[in-house]
VEXKEDO-476502 format. One record per residue: x, y, z of N, C-alpha, C in turn; residue number from 1; residue in three letters. Coordinates in nm, 4 decimals. Layout:
<rs>
+----------+----------+----------+----------+----------+----------+----------+----------+----------+-----+--------+
!      npx !      npy !      npz !     capx !     capy !     capz !      cpx !      cpy !      cpz ! num ! residu !
+----------+----------+----------+----------+----------+----------+----------+----------+----------+-----+--------+
!        X !        Y !        Z !        X !        Y !        Z !        X !        Y !        Z ! NUM !    ALA !
...
+----------+----------+----------+----------+----------+----------+----------+----------+----------+-----+--------+
</rs>
This chain:
<rs>
+----------+----------+----------+----------+----------+----------+----------+----------+----------+-----+--------+
!      npx !      npy !      npz !     capx !     capy !     capz !      cpx !      cpy !      cpz ! num ! residu !
+----------+----------+----------+----------+----------+----------+----------+----------+----------+-----+--------+
!  14.2988 !  18.1196 !  13.1526 !  14.1540 !  18.1122 !  13.1711 !  14.0970 !  18.2486 !  13.2082 !   1 !    MET !
!  14.1690 !  18.3232 !  13.2919 !  14.1195 !  18.4547 !  13.3313 !  14.1065 !  18.5471 !  13.2119 !   2 !    ARG !
!  14.2001 !  18.5377 !  13.1184 !  14.1958 !  18.6226 !  13.0008 !  14.0724 !  18.5917 !  12.9169 !   3 !    THR !
!  14.0449 !  18.4641 !  12.8976 !  13.9266 !  18.4242 !  12.8211 !  13.8009 !  18.4707 !  12.8926 !   4 !    ILE !
!  13.7971 !  18.4531 !  13.0233 !  13.6810 !  18.4946 !  13.1009 !  13.6629 !  18.6462 !  13.0940 !   5 !    GLN !
!  13.7718 !  18.7200 !  13.1036 !  13.7642 !  18.8653 !  13.0940 !  13.7159 !  18.9103 !  12.9577 !   6 !    GLY !
!  13.7612 !  18.8408 !  12.8538 !  13.7170 !  18.8727 !  12.7179 !  13.5674 !  18.8474 !  12.7027 !   7 !    GLU !
!  13.5192 !  18.7375 !  12.7587 !  13.3762 !  18.7077 !  12.7530 !  13.2960 !  18.8156 !  12.8260 !   8 !    HIS !
!  13.3454 !  18.8604 !  12.9390 !  13.2756 !  18.9649 !  13.0133 !  13.2703 !  19.0946 !  12.9334 !   9 !    GLU !
!  13.3792 !  19.1299 !  12.8667 !  13.3802 !  19.2507 !  12.7832 !  13.2820 !  19.2373 !  12.6673 !  10 !    ARG !
!  13.2771 !  19.1195 !  12.6070 !  13.1833 !  19.0975 !  12.4974 !  13.0388 !  19.1061 !  12.5460 !  11 !    GLN !
!  13.0123 !  19.0491 !  12.6633 !  12.8775 !  19.0571 !  12.7185 !  12.8390 !  19.2016 !  12.7509 !  12 !    LEU !
!  12.9326 !  19.2793 !  12.8028 !  12.9063 !  19.4212 !  12.8286 !  12.8720 !  19.4937 !  12.6990 !  13 !    ASP !
!  12.9486 !  19.4646 !  12.5936 !  12.9232 !  19.5287 !  12.4650 !  12.7860 !  19.4884 !  12.4102 !  14 !    ARG !
!  12.7505 !  19.3603 !  12.4240 !  12.6193 !  19.3147 !  12.3794 !  12.5081 !  19.3810 !  12.4594 !  15 !    LEU !
!  12.5279 !  19.3977 !  12.5884 !  12.4276 !  19.4653 !  12.6709 !  12.4086 !  19.6094 !  12.6267 !  16 !    ASN !
!  12.5176 !  19.6782 !  12.5930 !  12.5082 !  19.8164 !  12.5452 !  12.4322 !  19.8227 !  12.4137 !  17 !    LYS !
!  12.4589 !  19.7279 !  12.3244 !  12.3878 !  19.7256 !  12.1970 !  12.2394 !  19.6974 !  12.2172 !  18 !    GLN !
!  12.2076 !  19.6116 !  12.3110 !  12.0679 !  19.5820 !  12.3399 !  11.9965 !  19.7055 !  12.3937 !  19 !    LEU !
!  12.0626 !  19.7787 !  12.4825 !  12.0035 !  19.9029 !  12.5333 !  11.9826 !  20.0030 !  12.4196 !  20 !    ARG !
!  12.0806 !  20.0095 !  12.3279 !  12.0682 !  20.0986 !  12.2131 !  11.9476 !  20.0599 !  12.1280 !  21 !    GLN !
!  11.9295 !  19.9314 !  12.1078 !  11.8171 !  19.8821 !  12.0296 !  11.6843 !  19.9201 !  12.0944 !  22 !    LEU !
!  11.6761 !  19.9048 !  12.2247 !  11.5538 !  19.9399 !  12.2963 !  11.5271 !  20.0896 !  12.2858 !  23 !    ILE !
!  11.6319 !  20.1711 !  12.3022 !  11.6149 !  20.3160 !  12.2893 !  11.5721 !  20.3552 !  12.1481 !  24 !    LEU !
!  11.6254 !  20.2864 !  12.0479 !  11.5843 !  20.3152 !  11.9103 !  11.4350 !  20.2911 !  11.8941 !  25 !    MET !
!  11.3862 !  20.1848 !  11.9530 !  11.2435 !  20.1537 !  11.9414 !  11.1589 !  20.2610 !  12.0070 !  26 !    ARG !
!  11.2072 !  20.3109 !  12.1205 !  11.1274 !  20.4048 !  12.1980 !  11.1384 !  20.5490 !  12.1500 !  27 !    GLU !
!  11.2518 !  20.5865 !  12.0917 !  11.2744 !  20.7279 !  12.0633 !  11.2965 !  20.7614 !  11.9163 !  28 !    THR !
!  11.3220 !  20.6619 !  11.8359 !  11.3614 !  20.6899 !  11.6983 !  11.2463 !  20.7326 !  11.6096 !  29 !    GLY !
!  11.2807 !  20.8029 !  11.5018 !  11.1800 !  20.8345 !  11.4010 !  11.1366 !  20.7058 !  11.3324 !  30 !    PRO !
!  11.0318 !  20.7099 !  11.2623 !  10.9764 !  20.5865 !  11.2052 !  10.9857 !  20.5827 !  11.0531 !  31 !    LYS !
!  11.0948 !  20.6334 !  10.9975 !  11.1141 !  20.6304 !  10.8525 !  11.1576 !  20.4909 !  10.8080 !  32 !    SER !
!  11.1552 !  20.4688 !  10.6779 !  11.1994 !  20.3396 !  10.6236 !  11.3468 !  20.3151 !  10.6554 !  33 !    ALA !
!  11.4295 !  20.4197 !  10.6471 !  11.5725 !  20.4049 !  10.6783 !  11.5919 !  20.3687 !  10.8253 !  34 !    ALA !
!  11.5127 !  20.4258 !  10.9123 !  11.5211 !  20.3950 !  11.0550 !  11.4878 !  20.2477 !  11.0782 !  35 !    TRP !
!  11.3822 !  20.1995 !  11.0150 !  11.3446 !  20.0588 !  11.0308 !  11.4543 !  19.9664 !  10.9768 !  36 !    HIS !
!  11.5165 !  20.0051 !  10.8661 !  11.6251 !  19.9238 !  10.8095 !  11.7443 !  19.9200 !  10.9053 !  37 !    GLN !
!  11.7803 !  20.0339 !  10.9626 !  11.8920 !  20.0392 !  11.0572 !  11.8614 !  19.9548 !  11.1807 !  38 !    ALA !
!  11.7396 !  19.9649 !  11.2296 !  11.6999 !  19.8880 !  11.3477 !  11.7006 !  19.7380 !  11.3176 !  39 !    ARG !
!  11.6502 !  19.6993 !  11.2010 !  11.6494 !  19.5580 !  11.1624 !  11.7917 !  19.5038 !  11.1508 !  40 !    THR !
!  11.8795 !  19.5828 !  11.0907 !  12.0199 !  19.5417 !  11.0796 !  12.0824 !  19.5228 !  11.2168 !  41 !    SER !
!  12.0541 !  19.6140 !  11.3080 !  12.1074 !  19.6027 !  11.4437 !  12.0526 !  19.4791 !  11.5142 !  42 !    LEU !
!  11.9252 !  19.4516 !  11.4958 !  11.8647 !  19.3323 !  11.5576 !  11.9354 !  19.2060 !  11.5096 !  43 !    ILE !
!  11.9556 !  19.1916 !  11.3778 !  12.0186 !  19.0715 !  11.3249 !  12.1647 !  19.0614 !  11.3648 !  44 !    TRP !
!  12.2354 !  19.1741 !  11.3628 !  12.3761 !  19.1719 !  11.4041 !  12.3877 !  19.1297 !  11.5498 !  45 !    ARG !
!  12.3022 !  19.1850 !  11.6335 !  12.3027 !  19.1502 !  11.7754 !  12.2678 !  19.0024 !  11.7948 !  46 !    LEU !
!  12.1719 !  18.9541 !  11.7196 !  12.1324 !  18.8129 !  11.7271 !  12.2509 !  18.7214 !  11.6932 !  47 !    HIS !
!  12.3218 !  18.7536 !  11.5857 !  12.4370 !  18.6717 !  11.5458 !  12.5499 !  18.6799 !  11.6488 !  48 !    HIS !
!  12.5722 !  18.7966 !  11.7041 !  12.6782 !  18.8106 !  11.8042 !  12.6444 !  18.7338 !  11.9314 !  49 !    GLU !
!  12.5188 !  18.7331 !  11.9700 !  12.4773 !  18.6555 !  12.0873 !  12.4985 !  18.5063 !  12.0612 !  50 !    ILE !
!  12.4609 !  18.4599 !  11.9417 !  12.4832 !  18.3191 !  11.9073 !  12.6320 !  18.2842 !  11.9133 !  51 !    GLU !
!  12.7168 !  18.3717 !  11.8605 !  12.8609 !  18.3467 !  11.8630 !  12.9129 !  18.3432 !  12.0063 !  52 !    GLN !
!  12.8618 !  18.4313 !  12.0903 !  12.9041 !  18.4346 !  12.2299 !  12.8639 !  18.3051 !  12.3009 !  53 !    GLN !
!  12.7447 !  18.2575 !  12.2755 !  12.6985 !  18.1323 !  12.3367 !  12.7853 !  18.0164 !  12.2913 !  54 !    ILE !
!  12.8159 !  18.0112 !  12.1617 !  12.9009 !  17.9039 !  12.1100 !  13.0404 !  17.9094 !  12.1725 !  55 !    GLU !
!  13.0952 !  18.0281 !  12.1889 !  13.2285 !  18.0418 !  12.2499 !  13.2264 !  17.9944 !  12.3944 !  56 !    ALA !
!  13.1229 !  18.0287 !  12.4678 !  13.1108 !  17.9858 !  12.6072 !  13.0982 !  17.8338 !  12.6144 !  57 !    ILE !
!  13.0199 !  17.7773 !  12.5239 !  13.0044 !  17.6312 !  12.5228 !  13.1365 !  17.5616 !  12.4912 !  58 !    GLU !
!  13.2154 !  17.6181 !  12.3965 !  13.3451 !  17.5590 !  12.3639 !  13.4385 !  17.5619 !  12.4833 !  59 !    ARG !
!  13.4411 !  17.6758 !  12.5535 !  13.5280 !  17.6879 !  12.6709 !  13.4831 !  17.5888 !  12.7781 !  60 !    VAL !
!  13.3530 !  17.5737 !  12.7954 !  13.3015 !  17.4801 !  12.8961 !  13.3406 !  17.3378 !  12.8629 !  61 !    SER !
!  13.3308 !  17.2988 !  12.7360 !  13.3667 !  17.1636 !  12.6945 !  13.5158 !  17.1418 !  12.7133 !  62 !    VAL !
!  13.5967 !  17.2419 !  12.6745 !  13.7416 !  17.2294 !  12.6898 !  13.7811 !  17.2177 !  12.8365 !  63 !    GLU !
!  13.7096 !  17.2852 !  12.9232 !  13.7400 !  17.2797 !  13.0660 !  13.7089 !  17.1414 !  13.1236 !  64 !    ALA !
!  13.6104 !  17.0751 !  13.0654 !  13.5732 !  16.9419 !  13.1142 !  13.6708 !  16.8339 !  13.0670 !  65 !    LEU !
!  13.7411 !  16.8607 !  12.9575 !  13.8311 !  16.7588 !  12.9022 !  13.9590 !  16.7460 !  12.9789 !  66 !    GLU !
+----------+----------+----------+----------+----------+----------+----------+----------+----------+-----+--------+
</rs>
C-alpha cells in the first residue's frame, strides 16, 4: 500500500509541476499560433492525466474497502 501511495504522491507532484508550467506559459509566453497549439496540447494532456489519477485513486479506495 505504501508503494502505491508513494506513486500517487509522485504523480500528483508531477501534475502540480505541469500545472505551474501551464500557468507560466499563459503569463510569459509569446502569443504565436505555435505557442497556442503547444499550450492547448499541454492543457488536454494535463486534463487526461488528472482524470487517470482520479480513476486510479478511486480504484485503490474501492479495493481497500473490499
